[in-house]
N, C-alpha and C positions, 0 to 999 in steps of 0.2 A: 542575580539573574544576568545572563549575558546580553550583549547588544542585539544579537539576532532574535532572541526571545522577545525583547522589548519591541523591536520593529514589527515582528509577526503579530504580537498582541495588539499593537496600535492599528495595524492594517485590518485585523479581524473586527475591531470595534468600528473603524471607519466604514467598512463595507458590509457590516451586519452579518459577518460569518462567525460561527461559534469559535470561542477562544481556542487558540492553538499555541502550543509551546514547542520550542526546539526539542527534538528527541521524542516527540509524542508517539511516533510510530515504532520507536525502538522497543525491542522485546519480541515475545512469541505471541502469535495469533493462531487461533483454531479456525480452519476453513470449514465450509459447509460439509465437506466429506469427512471431517474429523482429523485431517492431517495438520501438522504444525508447521508454520512458516515463521522464520525468524527475520525481523527487519533490522537493518543496521545501516549507518551512513556509508555512502559510496555510490558508484554507478550513476552519477548525476547527482541526485539528492539522496535516494535510498535504494538499497537492494533488498530483495526478499529471497531467502533460500529455505528449502525443505529441511526439516530436522527429523531424522529417523526415516524408516521405511525404505522402499526400493531405490528411491532417488535421493538418499541422504546427502546433504551438502550441495545439491543442485540449485543454482540460482534460477528462480522462475519469475522474478519481477525486477525490472529496472525502471524506476520512476523518478520524476522530478516534479517540483511544484512547491506549494506551501499554503498556509491559511486553510488547512483542512482539505485542499483539493490537489490531487496529484494525477499525472498522466505519464504514459510511457509504454513499455513493452511487457507483455505477459508471455511467458514461454511455457509450452505444454510438453513436458518430458515424455508423456504417454504417446505423443504424436510426432516423434522424431524431432523434438525441439522446435516445432512450428511456432512462429511468433504472431501475436495478435496485438492490436492496439488496445490499450486499457486505460480505464479511468478509475480512480479511487477517491471516495468521498468519506471523510470521517463524519460519523453521526453521534458524536459524544466521545468521551475519553476511552471507551472500551468497545466501540462498535464501528465497523466500516462497511461500506457498500463497494464492491469491486465489480466493474462491468468490463467485459472483454468482447471485442467485435472483430469479425472478419468482413472485409469489404464494406464496413460501416452499416451494413443492414442485417447481418447475422450476428446477433449479440446474445450474451448470457450474463446474468447478474447473480452474484453470490453475496452473502452477508457473513462477515468474519467477526469473531469476538476475541478481544485481547485477554491473554491469560494473566493471572496474578492480580 
């Protein structure tokens, strides 16, 4: 186990957050609409890009954080790449809640599931 994973694990125990390990977001996730988003390190802490479909390879998430809580930008390719403030909360090893907001009052929440 690497040093970052140990630190994040200790932080999650200290603050009562579910256990999080380095690379936990890595891989493919299925969105509410059935699209696939691939997470990988970069863009701060993580990037998320669409895999397949009309916008294949398009980065739609740039987030940072840790201990199961991330925040950053959500990019909507269907709306001329408009950017929204977003928050991602892991709810176990294979489920996340993603909330995107415009002007902090117009928000939408989705639940994604990790593939594999």
